[in-house]
N, C-alpha and C positions, 0 to 999 in steps of 0.2 A: 378509473383504476388501471385500465390497460394503457392509458396515456402515460401515467406515472411509471409503469414498468418499462415502456418504450424509452422514455427519457433516461431512466436509471441505467438501462442496458446500453444506451447510446453513450452516456457519460463514461461508463466503465469500459466500453469498447475503445473510445477515443483515448482515455488516459492509459489504458493498457497498451495500446499501440505506441503511444508516446514513450512509455516506459521501455517497451521492446527496443526502440531505436537508440536508447541510451547505452546499450551494450557496445555500440560502435565507438563512441568517444571513450568509453571505459577501457575497451581493448587497446585503443590507440595510446591512451595515457599509460597503461601498464607496459605495453611494448616499448614505447618511447623511453620510459624510466629504466627498463631492463637493458635496453641497448646502450643507453648512456652510462649506466653503471658498469656493465661488463666489458664494453668495447672501448669506452673513452675514460673509464675510471673516474667518472664525474657523477655526483648525486644531484638529482633533480628535486629541488626543495618542494615544489608544489604538487608533484605527482601523487604522493601518498594521500594527501587530504582531498585532492580533486577526485581521486578514485573512490574514496570513502563517500563523498557527496554524491557522485554518480550512482554508485551501487545502492546507497541508502534511498535515494529518490526512486530508483528503479524498483526496488522491493516494496517500498511504501505505496507509491502511486499505482503499482500494478495489482494491489490487493483487491480492488473492486472487480477487475477483469478476471482475476483468479477465482473469486467467489461466483461470478456469473457463470463460468464454465465448470464449476464444481471441481476445481483442480487443487484445492487445498488438501493436505493430508487428512484423511478421515479413517475412522475405525468403523467398519460396516458390519462387524460381527453381530452386534445386538440387532441391527435393522434386519438382518437376514432371518432372524428367529421370530420377530414380532409381527410380521405381515405389513402390508401397505398402509393400512389405516393408522396403526400405532407408529409406523415409521414416519408418517407425515407429522404426527405430534412430536416425535423425537427431533425431527428436523426443525420444526417450529421452535421447540425449546432451545435448540442449539443456536438458531438465528436470533432468538430473543436475547440470549446471552451476548452474542456478538453485537447486537444493537445497543445493549446496555453498556458494554465495555467501550464501544465507539463513542457513545455519548459522554462517558467519563473522560476519555482521551481527548475529545474535542474541547470539553470544558477546561480540563487541566492544561492541555497543550496550548490552547489559546492564551490562557493566563501566562504560561511560561514564555510563549513566543512574544507576547506583548511586552513583558518585562525585559526580555532579551533585546527587543527592538529599541526600547527606551534607553537601554545601556549601550546600544550599538556593539553588542557582544562580539568578541573575536575568539578564535580558536584557543582552546586550552592545551593543545598538544605541544606548544612552545617550539614550533618549527620556525625557521627564518621566514617562511611564507606568511604565516600568521593571518589567515584570511578572516574576514567578517563571517560570522555564522548565524547572525540574527535572522537572516532571510531563510536559512535552512530549517530553523525551528518552526516556521509556518507550514512546512511540508507535513508535519505530524498531524495537526488538526485538519488540514486539507484532505489528506489521504484517509483519515478516520471518518471524515464526512462522506467521502466516496464509498467506502466500505459499508458504512451504516445505511446509506441510501440504497445500495445494492442489496443489503440484507433485508430491508423492508420490501423491496421488489421481489426478492426470493420468497418471502412469506406470502405475498400476494399471489405469486405463481402457484404455490402449494395449494391454496384454497380457491383458486380460480375455478369457476364452474366449468365442468366438461359435460356437454350435452344436458345441461340443466341439473347435473348431480354434483355433489361435493366429494 
């Protein structure tokens, strides 16, 4: 059990740090686009879609990391009134919902990504850049898997025995 939690935490840490570093190429892309537009009166065709890809990957792949550090937006009003025992049950219910949603996203996302890969799908934004996006569709089930694994690890942390007690 502890080994699974360690592996899940390590995966979330690694993917979260990867997502963190995507802010640099995202900033450079946006700055490059703005400079070319306002100073050279030239439009950079690829900048909009590349920034969408980078931001989307950053948000999706960073989900497990965010869950690990409990940095998602939460409403703790109920938990403050029900005490630690019932708060653990409420957290478990929340995590169970996350796991269920992640399982559905992995299933449906994999089907959509596979279909997109077979078609070699390209962008529907109709820009001159027109990049392939089939590879981007695989980020969805990948990131849902990471979040789901981290959610299972968080449930295990909740019920981990502390000094022989639950």
